[in-house]
N, C-alpha and C positions, 0 to 999 in steps of 0.2 A: 308420409305426412308433410315433410318439408317440401317436396315437389308440388303437392297440391296447394300448399300455402303460397308458393311462388307463382304458380301457373296463373291463377286468377288475376293478381295484380299485373302480371306481365301482359296478359291479354288486354286489360284495360289501358295500360300504358301505351301499347302498340296501337290500339284504336285511337287514343288521344293524339299520338304523334301523326297518324294518318290523317285525322281530321284537321289538325293544325296545318299540315303540309298542303292539304287540299284547299284550305282557305287561302293559303299563300299563292298557289297556282291560279285560283279564281281571281285574286286581285291582279295578278299579272295579265290575265285575259282582259279584265276590265281596263287596265292601263293601255293595252293594245287597241281596244275599241275607242277609248278617249283620244288616243294619239291619232287615229284615223279621222275622227271628228275635228280635232284641232287643225289637222293638215288642210281639211276642206275649208275651215273658217279662215285660215291664213291666206289661202288662195283667193277666197272671196274678197277679203279686205285689200288684197294687193291688185285686184282687177280694176281696170279703168272704169270710171263712172259711165253708165249708159242710160239713155233716155228710156223711161218706162211709162206706159200709159194704161196698161191693163191692170185691173185690180188683182186678178188671179196671178199675174206675173209678179206683182208686188209681194204677195203672200209667200212666194217662193224665193225671195231675194234677201232673206235674213243675213245680216253681216255684210251685204254688198253696198257699195256706194252707187247711188242712182241719181239721175236728173229728173226732176218732176216739174211739170208745166201746169200752172194754175194761178191762184191768187190767195193771199191771206184774208181771213175774216177777222179783222182786228176788234170787232164788236163782241166776239164770243170766245174770249181767251180764258185759260185756266191757270191758276197759281198752285203749283204742286209743292205743297209745304213739307216741312220737316226733312230738309236735305242738309247734309254736311259736306262741304267742299273745302279742303285745305284748313280744316279746323274751324271754319265759319259756318254758323247756322243760317239757312236762307231758303230759297225756293227756286224751282225751275219755272220758266215761262213757257207754257204749252199753247201754241196757236194753231187753230185749224187751218190747213192749207187745202183749199177747195179744188178738187180735180174735175168735178162735174157738178151738175145742178145740186145734187143732194149727197154727194160722196166726198168725204174729206179724210185727211190723215193728220194726226197731231204732230206738229213739229216742235221739238224741244229746242228753243232758241237760246238756251243757256241758263247759267246760274246767277242769281242776284242775292247778296247777303242782306239780312234784315238790319244788322247794325243796331239792334235794340229798339228798332222803330217798327213794330209789327203792324201798327195802324197806318203806316205810310208806305205805299208801293212806289217803286221807281216808274218812270215813264215808259210804258210798254207799248204805246200806240205805234202804228205804222200804216202806210197807205195800202189800199186794196187793189193796186194796179197789177195787171198780169205780169208774171215773171217766171223765170226758170231757176230753180234752186237745186243745190247739190247737197245730198243728205246721205247718212248711213242708216240702214234699216235694222232695227232690233225688235224682238218680240217683247211687248210690255209685260211686266210682272206685277200682279196685283198684290200689294202689301196686305198683311193680316191686320184687320181693324178690330181692336179690343171692344169697341163700342160703335154700334151703327149710328152714324150721324147724318141727318138729312142735308142734302145739298141746297144751299141758298141759290135762288134763281137770278140774283143780280150779278151781272158780269162786270169785271172778271171774277170768276168763281174760285174760291179757295177750296182745294181738294186735298185729301190725305191719302188717297189710293186711286189707282188707275182701273176703275170699273168702267170699261168702255161702253157697256150697255147703258149705264146711267148717264155717261157723258154724251152718248148719242141722243138720248131722250131730251136732255136739257138743251143741247145745242141745235137740235132739229136737223142733224146731219147723220148719215150712216158712216160712222167712223171706222176706218179700216183697222183690222187687228194687227197693226204694226205701229211702232213708234219711230219717227224720223228724227235723227240727231243732226242738227244743222252743222254743215262743214265749218271748221274753225276759221277758214279764210273768207267765209261768206259774210255779207253785211246784214244789218237788221237783227243782230244777235247780241248776247251778253257774254259773260265769261264762259268759255268752252275749253275744256281740257279733258276730252272723253277718255276714260280708262280703256286701254286695249284689252282684248280678250285674254283671260288667264284660265287655262284648263286645269284639270285635276289629275294629270298623269302622275306627277310627283307624289300626290297624296296616295294614289293606289300603290305606287312602288314602295312608299313608306309603310303602308299597311302590310304589304307582302313581306317586307323585310321583318316586320314585327312577328308575323305568324311563323316564318321560318326560324327565327331566333328562339321563339318559344318551343317549337318542335325540337330544335337542337338542344336546348337546355334540358328539356324533358328526357331526351335520348341519353344525354350524359348522366343525368341522375339515375335513369334506369340501368345504365351500364355499370355504374358504381355499386348500385344495390345488388346487381347480379354477381359482380366479382366478390362482394362482401359475403354473399350467401354461399 
């Protein structure tokens, strides 16, 4: 009777320990995958900037620094609102950089604080002369909007999210699905201190440690109960 009483909890405990340990090893595998991704990103960021003209090539250059040839369209700029930089609320200035007749990429020219004057924009105008700019490419992330808000058609347009389909429609450009961050040493920009890439390897290692510690604690409890019985 005693053996049967012990057997069932013992099996359940062993299964739980196995499950916790498996989760720990799974997190270690995830950490290895993220480590490989981080290594590729670091290599991309350290590569010298190269001139890119093909749209397809641009879409494969995330995290790379590239040189783009074209001109700004200062008449169709966007104010990307609700940004926080160094504790200040403000906006990013996004300007279409025209690569061909109807193809453009949004260039983030930097951050401007509101300073409590939301009705007053800083001077964001610049010339439309041809130029070569140095940028870093990242994939734009569309923020969740709690309420759908129509975009006003008077430029510069205040936006809350990067919906490139909407921005393509209102700007009359085919906007490439990449966001170009203007190099900090380039002119025609505002405050730029782009955050470097931070991966999640440490997060996965932390989760793995938690699962292994839980498995160890459960094993110690099971051992004490076994000795006691």
